[in-house]
C-alpha positions in Angstrom: 50.0 -2.3 -11.6 48.9 0.1 -14.4 46.9 3.1 -13.2 43.8 2.0 -15.2 43.8 -1.4 -13.5 44.2 0.2 -10.1 41.2 2.4 -10.9 39.0 -0.6 -11.9 40.1 -2.5 -8.8 39.3 0.4 -6.5 35.9 0.8 -8.2 35.2 -2.9 -7.7 36.0 -2.8 -4.0 34.2 0.6 -3.4 31.1 0.2 -5.4 30.5 -3.2 -7.2 31.4 -5.5 -4.3 29.2 -3.6 -1.8 26.3 -3.8 -4.2 26.7 -7.5 -4.5 26.8 -7.8 -0.7 23.8 -5.5 -0.4 21.7 -7.5 -3.0 22.6 -10.8 -1.4 21.7 -9.8 2.1 18.4 -8.2 1.0 17.4 -11.2 -1.1 18.1 -13.5 1.8 15.4 -11.7 3.8 12.8 -12.1 1.0 13.5 -15.6 -0.3 10.0 -16.7 0.7 8.1 -13.5 -0.4 6.9 -14.9 -3.8 4.0 -17.3 -3.1 1.7 -18.2 -6.0 -1.1 -16.6 -4.1 -2.9 -13.2 -3.7 -3.9 -11.5 -0.4 -5.9 -8.5 0.6 -6.6 -5.9 -2.1 -4.5 -7.9 -4.6 -7.4 -10.5 -4.9 -9.8 -7.8 -6.0 -7.4 -5.6 -7.9 -4.6 -7.7 -9.5 -7.0 -10.5 -10.5 -9.0 -8.0 -12.5 -6.0 -7.0 -14.5 -5.1 -10.5 -15.8 -8.7 -11.7 -16.0 -10.3 -8.9 -17.9 -8.1 -9.4 -21.0 -6.8 -5.9 -21.3 -4.1 -5.2 -23.8 -1.2 -2.9 -23.0 -2.7 -0.2 -25.3 -5.8 -0.2 -23.0 -3.7 1.1 -20.2 -4.2 4.6 -21.4 -7.6 4.4 -19.8 -5.9 4.3 -16.4 -5.1 8.0 -16.8 -8.8 8.9 -17.1 -10.4 6.8 -14.3 -10.4 6.3 -10.5 -8.0 3.6 -9.2 -10.8 1.3 -8.1 -13.2 1.9 -11.0 -12.9 -1.8 -12.1 -14.1 -2.8 -8.6 -17.0 -0.3 -8.7 -15.7 2.2 -6.2 -15.2 5.9 -6.2 -12.2 5.8 -3.9 -10.8 9.3 -4.8 -7.5 7.6 -5.5 -5.6 8.2 -8.8 -2.5 6.1 -9.4 -2.3 5.3 -13.2 1.3 4.2 -13.2 0.7 1.7 -10.5 -2.0 0.2 -12.7 0.3 0.3 -15.7 3.0 -1.6 -13.7 0.5 -4.3 -12.7 -0.9 -4.5 -16.3 2.6 -5.0 -17.5 3.0 -7.8 -15.0 -0.3 -9.3 -16.2 1.1 -9.2 -19.8 4.2 -11.1 -18.7 3.0 -13.4 -16.0 -0.7 -13.9 -16.7 -2.4 -15.5 -13.7 1.0 -16.7 -12.1 0.8 -14.7 -8.9 4.3 -15.5 -7.9 5.6 -13.5 -10.8 3.9 -10.3 -9.5 5.6 -10.9 -6.1 9.0 -11.4 -7.9 8.5 -8.0 -9.5 7.9 -6.5 -6.0 11.1 -8.1 -4.7 13.1 -6.7 -7.6 11.6 -3.2 -6.9 12.6 -3.4 -3.3 16.1 -4.4 -4.3 16.3 -1.4 -6.6 15.1 0.9 -3.9 17.6 -0.5 -1.5 20.4 0.1 -4.0 19.3 3.7 -4.5 19.1 4.2 -0.8 22.8 3.0 -0.6 23.8 5.4 -3.3 21.8 8.3 -1.8 23.1 7.9 1.7 26.6 7.4 0.5 26.4 10.7 -1.4 25.2 12.5 1.8 28.1 11.0 3.8 30.6 12.0 1.1 29.5 15.6 0.9 29.4 15.9 4.6 32.7 14.5 5.5 34.8 14.3 2.4 35.6 11.3 0.3 36.5 8.4 2.4 36.2 4.6 2.2 34.6 4.8 5.6 31.6 6.5 4.0 31.1 3.6 1.6 31.3 1.1 4.4 28.8 3.0 6.7 26.4 3.6 3.8 26.4 -0.1 3.0 25.7 -1.1 6.6 22.8 1.3 6.9 21.4 0.2 3.5 21.5 -3.4 4.5 19.4 -2.7 7.6 16.9 -0.9 5.3 16.9 -3.9 2.9 16.1 -6.5 5.5 13.9 -4.4 7.9 10.6 -6.3 8.8 8.6 -3.1 8.7 8.9 -3.2 4.9 7.2 -6.6 4.5 3.7 -5.2 3.8 4.9 -3.1 0.9 7.1 -5.9 -0.5 4.5 -8.6 -0.1 1.4 -6.6 -1.2 1.3 -6.1 -5.0 -1.2 -3.4 -4.7 1.0 -1.5 -2.2 4.0 -1.6 -4.5 3.1 2.1 -5.1 5.2 2.8 -2.0 8.2 1.4 -3.7 7.5 3.1 -7.0 7.3 6.5 -5.1 10.5 5.7 -3.2 12.3 4.9 -6.5 11.4 8.3 -7.9 11.9 10.3 -4.7 15.3 8.8 -3.8 16.6 8.6 -7.3 15.3 12.1 -8.0 16.9 13.6 -4.9 20.2 11.8 -5.6 20.3 13.1 -9.1 19.3 16.6 -7.9 22.0 16.9 -5.3 24.8 15.4 -7.6 24.1 17.8 -10.5 22.8 21.0 -8.8 26.2 22.7 -8.5 27.5 21.8 -12.0 24.2 22.1 -13.9 21.3 23.6 -12.0 18.9 23.4 -15.1 19.6 19.7 -15.5 19.2 19.1 -11.8 15.8 20.8 -11.6 14.7 19.4 -14.9 15.5 15.8 -13.9 13.7 16.4 -10.6 10.6 17.8 -12.3 10.4 14.6 -14.5 10.8 12.4 -11.5 8.1 14.4 -9.7 5.6 14.0 -12.5 6.2 10.2 -12.6 5.9 9.6 -8.9 2.7 11.7 -8.7 1.2 9.2 -11.1 2.2 6.4 -8.7 0.8 7.7 -5.4 -0.5 10.9 -4.1 1.9 11.0 -1.1 4.8 11.8 -3.4 3.5 15.4 -3.4 6.2 16.1 -0.7 9.1 15.7 -3.1 9.7 19.5 -3.6 9.8 20.0 0.2 12.4 17.2 0.5 14.5 18.7 -2.3 14.6 22.2 -0.7 15.5 20.7 2.7 18.3 18.7 1.3 19.5 21.7 -0.7 19.7 23.8 2.5 21.5 21.2 4.5 23.9 19.7 2.0 24.9 22.5 -0.5 27.4 25.3 0.3 26.7 29.0 0.7 25.0 31.3 3.2 21.2 31.6 3.5 21.0 34.1 0.7 22.8 31.8 -1.7 20.6 28.9 -0.6 17.4 30.9 -1.0 18.4 31.9 -4.5 19.2 28.2 -5.3 15.7 27.2 -4.0 13.7 29.6 -6.2 13.5 27.2 -9.2 11.5 24.8 -7.0 8.5 26.8 -8.3 9.0 25.1 -11.7 7.7 21.9 -10.0 4.3 23.5 -10.0 4.1 22.6 -13.7 4.2 18.8 -13.2 2.0 19.2 -10.1 -0.5 21.2 -12.2 -0.5 18.5 -15.0 -1.1 15.8 -12.4 -3.9 17.7 -10.6 -5.6 18.5 -13.9 -5.6 14.9 -15.1 -6.6 13.7 -11.7 -9.6 16.1 -11.5 -10.7 15.0 -14.9 -10.4 11.3 -14.0 -12.3 11.6 -10.6 -15.0 13.9 -11.9 -17.6 11.1 -11.7 -20.8 10.5 -9.7 -20.1 9.3 -6.2 -20.5 5.6 -5.3 -19.6 3.8 -2.1 -16.0 3.9 -1.0 -16.2 0.2 0.1 -16.5 -2.1 -2.8 -18.3 -5.4 -2.9 -17.2 -7.2 -6.0 -20.1 -9.4 -7.1 -19.4 -13.1 -7.3 -21.5 -15.8 -8.9 -20.3 -18.2 -6.3 -18.9 -17.8 -2.8 -18.6 -14.5 -1.0 -17.6 -11.1 -2.2 -14.5 -9.5 -0.9 -15.1 -6.3 1.0 -12.3 -3.9 0.6 -11.9 -0.7 2.8 -10.9 2.2 0.7 -10.2 5.6 2.3 -11.4 8.4 0.0 -9.4 11.5 -0.5 -12.7 13.3 -1.1 -13.5 13.1 2.6 -10.3 14.8 3.8 -10.9 17.6 6.2 -8.3 19.7 8.0 -8.4 19.4 11.7 -6.9 22.1 14.0 -7.8 20.8 17.5 -4.9 20.0 19.8 -6.2 16.6 20.7 -6.2 15.5 17.1 -2.7 16.9 16.5 -1.4 15.1 19.6 -2.9 11.9 18.2 -1.0 12.4 14.9 2.1 13.1 16.9 1.6 9.8 18.6 1.3 8.0 15.3 4.7 9.6 14.3 6.2 8.3 17.6 4.8 4.8 17.0 6.3 4.8 13.5 9.7 5.8 14.9 9.4 3.1 17.6 8.5 0.4 15.0 11.6 1.3 13.0 13.8 0.9 16.1 11.9 -2.1 17.5 9.6 -3.7 14.9 7.3 -5.6 17.3 4.5 -6.5 17.1 4.0 -6.5 13.3 0.3 -6.2 12.5 -2.0 -5.1 9.6 -3.2 -2.1 11.7 -1.6 -0.7 14.8 -3.9 0.9 17.3 -4.3 1.1 21.1 -0.9 2.6 21.6 0.8 2.1 25.0 2.5 5.5 25.1 0.3 8.5 26.0 -0.1 11.4 23.5 1.8 13.9 25.7 4.7 11.5 26.4 5.0 10.8 22.7 5.2 14.5 22.0 7.7 15.2 24.7 10.0 12.4 23.6 9.9 13.7 20.0 10.7 17.2 21.1 13.7 15.9 23.0 14.9 14.1 19.8 14.4 17.2 17.7 16.2 19.3 20.4 19.2 16.9 20.0 19.1 17.3 16.3 19.2 21.1 16.6 22.2 20.8 18.9 23.9 18.6 16.3 23.1 21.1 13.6 24.8 23.9 15.6 27.9 21.7 15.8 27.7 21.1 12.1 26.6 17.5 12.5 23.8 17.2 10.0 22.9 13.5 10.0 20.2 13.6 12.8 18.5 16.8 11.6 18.5 15.6 7.9 17.1 12.2 8.8 14.4 13.5 11.1 13.3 16.2 8.7 13.2 13.6 5.9 11.1 11.3 8.1 8.6 13.9 9.2 8.1 15.3 5.7 7.8 11.9 4.1 5.2 10.6 6.6 3.1 13.8 6.6 0.7 12.7 3.8 0.2 9.2 5.3 -0.3 10.4 8.9 -3.9 11.4 8.2 -3.5 14.9 9.5 -6.4 16.0 7.3 -8.6 13.0 8.2 -7.6 11.8 11.6 -7.4 8.1 10.9 -6.8 6.4 14.2 -4.7 3.5 12.9 -1.2 3.1 11.7 -0.4 0.8 8.7 3.1 -0.4 8.2 3.0 0.6 4.5 3.0 4.2 5.5 6.6 3.9 6.9 8.4 2.6 3.8 9.6 6.0 2.4 9.9 7.7 5.8 12.2 4.9 7.0 14.8 6.3 4.6 15.1 9.2 7.1 16.1 6.8 9.8 18.5 5.1 7.5 20.2 8.5 7.1 20.4 8.8 10.8 21.8 5.3 11.2 24.5 5.9 8.5 25.7 9.1 10.2 25.6 7.5 13.6 27.7 4.6 12.4 30.2 7.0 10.8 30.5 8.9 14.1 31.1 5.6 16.0 33.7 4.6 13.5 35.5 7.9 13.7 35.2 8.1 17.5 36.3 4.6 18.1 37.0 2.3 15.2 35.0 0.7 12.2 34.6 -2.6 14.1 32.6 -0.9 16.9 30.2 0.4 14.2 30.0 -2.9 12.3 29.3 -5.4 15.0 25.9 -4.0 16.1 24.7 -3.8 12.5 25.7 -7.5 12.0 23.8 -8.4 15.1 20.8 -6.4 13.9 20.9 -8.3 10.5 21.0 -11.6 12.2 18.0 -10.7 14.4 15.9 -8.9 11.8 16.3 -11.3 8.9 14.4 -14.2 10.6 11.7 -11.8 11.7 11.3 -10.6 8.1 11.2 -14.2 6.8 8.5 -15.1 9.4 6.4 -12.1 8.5 6.7 -13.0 4.8 5.3 -16.4 5.6 2.3 -14.8 7.2 1.7 -12.6 4.2 1.4 -15.7 2.0 -2.1 -16.2 3.2 -5.0 -14.0 4.4 -5.8 -16.5 7.1 -2.3 -16.5 8.5 -2.1 -12.7 8.3 -5.3 -12.0 10.1 -4.9 -14.8 12.6 -1.5 -13.3 13.5 -3.0 -9.9 14.3 -5.9 -11.6 16.1 -3.5 -13.6 18.3 -1.5 -10.5 19.1 -4.6 -8.9 20.6 -5.9 -6.8 17.7 -9.6 -7.7 17.8 -11.3 -4.6 16.6 -14.2 -4.7 14.1 -12.0 -4.3 11.1 -9.8 -7.3 11.9 -12.8 -9.4 12.9 -14.6 -8.9 9.7 -11.4 -9.4 7.6 -10.5 -12.5 9.6 -13.9 -14.1 9.1 -13.8 -13.1 5.4 -10.5 -14.8 5.0 -11.8 -18.0 6.6 -14.8 -17.9 4.3 -12.5 -17.6 1.3 -10.8 -20.8 2.4 -14.1 -22.4 3.4 -13.0 -22.7 7.0 -16.6 -22.2 8.1 -16.2 -23.9 11.5 -13.4 -21.6 12.6 -15.2 -18.6 11.2 -18.4 -19.6 13.1 -16.4 -19.9 16.4 -15.1 -16.3 15.9 -18.6 -15.0 15.2 -20.0 -16.8 18.2 -17.1 -15.6 20.5 -17.8 -12.0 19.5 -21.6 -12.2 19.1 -22.1 -9.0 21.1 -20.5 -7.1 18.2 -22.9 -8.4 15.5 -25.4 -5.6 16.0 -22.9 -2.8 16.2 -20.3 -3.8 13.5 -22.3 -4.1 10.3 -19.6 -5.6 8.1 -18.7 -8.1 10.7 -22.4 -9.0 11.0 -22.7 -9.4 7.3 -19.7 -11.8 7.1 -21.1 -13.9 10.0 -24.4 -14.1 8.1 -22.5 -15.7 5.2 -20.9 -18.1 7.6 -24.1 -19.1 9.4 -25.8 -19.6 6.0 -23.1 -21.9 4.8 -23.3 -24.2 7.9 -27.1 -24.3 7.9 -27.8 -22.0 10.8 -30.3 -20.1 8.7 -32.1 -18.3 11.6 -28.8 -16.9 12.8 -27.8 -16.0 9.3 -31.0 -14.1 8.7 -30.7 -12.2 11.9 -27.0 -11.3 11.1 -27.9 -10.2 7.6 -30.8 -8.0 8.8 -28.5 -6.5 11.5 -26.1 -5.4 8.8 -28.6 -4.4 6.1 -28.5 -0.6 6.9 -24.9 -0.4 5.9 -25.0 1.4 2.5 -21.7 -0.1 1.4 -22.9 -3.7 1.6 -26.7 -3.3 1.3 -26.9 -4.7 -2.2 -24.7 -7.6 -1.4 -26.7 -8.5 1.7 -29.9 -8.5 -0.3 -28.2 -10.9 -2.8 -27.0 -13.2 0.0 -30.4 -13.3 1.5 -31.9 -14.1 -1.8 -29.5 -17.0 -2.3 -30.4 -18.3 1.2 -34.1 -18.0 0.5 -33.7 -19.9 -2.8 -32.0 -22.7 -0.9 -34.9 -22.8 1.5 -37.4 -22.7 -1.4 -38.8 -19.3 -0.3 -39.0 -18.1 -3.9 -41.1 -15.0 -3.3 -38.7 -13.8 -0.6 -35.7 -14.5 -2.9 -37.3 -12.5 -5.7 -38.0 -9.6 -3.4 -34.4 -9.4 -2.2 -32.9 -9.9 -5.7 -35.0 -6.9 -6.8 -33.8 -4.9 -3.8 -30.2 -5.8 -4.7 -30.7 -4.2 -8.1 -32.5 -1.1 -6.6 -29.9 -0.5 -3.9 -26.8 -1.0 -6.1 -25.3 2.4 -6.7 -22.7 1.5 -9.2 -24.1 1.4 -12.8 -21.9 -1.4 -14.0 -22.8 -3.6 -11.0 -26.4 -2.7 -11.3 -26.5 -4.3 -14.8 -24.6 -7.2 -13.3 -27.2 -7.7 -10.6 -30.1 -7.5 -13.1 -28.4 -10.4 -15.0 -27.8 -12.3 -11.7 -31.5 -12.0 -10.9 -32.6 -13.5 -14.2 -30.1 -16.3 -14.0 -31.1 -17.3 -10.4 -34.8 -17.1 -11.0 -35.0 -18.5 -14.5 -31.9 -20.6 -15.0 -33.3 -22.7 -17.8 -35.3 -20.1 -19.6 -33.5 -19.1 -22.8 -35.2 -15.8 -23.3 -34.3 -14.8 -19.7 -30.7 -15.9 -20.3 -30.5 -13.8 -23.5 -31.8 -10.8 -21.5 -29.2 -11.5 -18.8 -26.5 -11.6 -21.5 -27.6 -8.2 -22.7 -27.3 -6.8 -19.2 -23.8 -8.3 -18.8 -22.7 -6.8 -22.1 -24.0 -3.4 -20.9 -22.1 -3.9 -17.6 -18.9 -4.5 -19.5 -19.5 -1.6 -21.8 -19.8 0.7 -18.8 -16.7 -0.7 -17.1 -14.6 -3.0 -19.3 -12.6 -4.3 -16.3 -15.6 -5.8 -14.4 -14.1 -9.2 -14.1 -17.2 -11.0 -12.7 -19.3 -9.8 -15.6 -16.8 -11.3 -18.0 -16.9 -14.6 -16.2 -20.7 -14.8 -15.9 -21.1 -13.9 -19.6 -18.7 -16.7 -20.6 -20.8 -19.1 -18.5 -24.0 -18.0 -20.2 -22.5 -18.2 -23.7 -21.3 -21.8 -23.0 -24.7 -22.8 -21.7 -26.5 -21.2 -24.7 -24.1 -22.9 -27.2 -24.6 -26.3 -25.5 -28.4 -25.9 -25.5 
């Protein structure tokens, strides 16, 4: 056989065939992850993109505004490239939600392929070129591809930012390590470009320079002086960081409004979306807090090894803080022993994991819950550990010993991922799953009730509210949702009491006044309705929504008065002028225009 044909055949078996296998296995785990439906934040965020009629040229505005500006929130989050990616989907798919999910699946496939290439490179530079490295990298990447812990990021369009960051981080590091020795300028230049792009996708990508330096020290030749000299150009990454911070500061330099958004609806119930603000971050130094963070790290590691139970938020951890710390110290001790023996897989994987999870572990804010989306990029660290562990098994015994447990893991994990995808197809299924698994804190309760309201399952929502009636006076957002439920089923006294119990919550105050007004209009208590519609306007802190609520007041009180409707039209136009992506203002304005044209 000619040498050229031999080369092509070897490339096919070493690279192309494994890629086909990897893609096939990963796709098999996400066959049901593209429902024509939106869940969670996607309903308030993605729907705005395709309903507000933005052109692709309008996406430049994303670089000068808060992520949640369209929903009326000052979230302190700045992710313009995430918004651009969703706007591009809106241009292609319109309101076909399944298309957005398909884009997410393709992004996950691409990340999985990059993880394979990156881990393969680490194996090759550690142990020399060997077909065994290709095989072990493939097995580890397949586990990454089908792992159930990734279902939140893959199924949530809004949370694709985790995959966009992973694309840039893994691709940038792979490029960096491959070209550093032959062309340091190209290596650092490419990494700087990747850094700038991922910063515009999600703030957690700020850790890329640290990952680059760690990988440089572990996987490039030379003594500590040589490695220190090679690391100095990392300072050039301050340039893309400075560009990002400057644009971010300019975009977020706006008056503060609530971090929880209530998107006004002309019918039904508004979606309440919890948005953590980076403006509120504070550095904590107390040991109890740091132990709590350490336990979140441990729970993340545990979920990667044993992904059960899968929930929206993980809290109430079974392992004590001190035990979690001790177990991690033991693991780190084993990594140091391996490092002294020139076995770099465990130390590289753990350092990658801890650096990658640092921004999401709420060290500065102390958030008590763990969300599975936080683990997407950090899980690459455990993939590195797995690949090196499999290579050790194959070398110590034989490749079959390393292959069989991975095949068993794929057979076990794939159905779990498929089942979790099915839950992500519906808010109701998703929250009911967490509720059944024992997660019944205030956040899950109010989201579960809200999901049933969205599906008009008022009887089920009322049962949940009645079952947890003791929490109505202490969990304001839950009380507000239950007020909506009771109003819908005609229990107006209970609804009024629930609304009044929640009315002191500044995040939902304007919405509660609006809901009370709607109920009073239904009961023909017109003076009370007018009072609360006026209070809804007065308590609304977002300028665009304030104009919307002025229009809403006029429409509800004077639905057949042409002069009032024309005035309402003016308020809606002002709302859209303040914030062009205010979807509900567009919808209500269209309704008024149709009414005026017909009359």
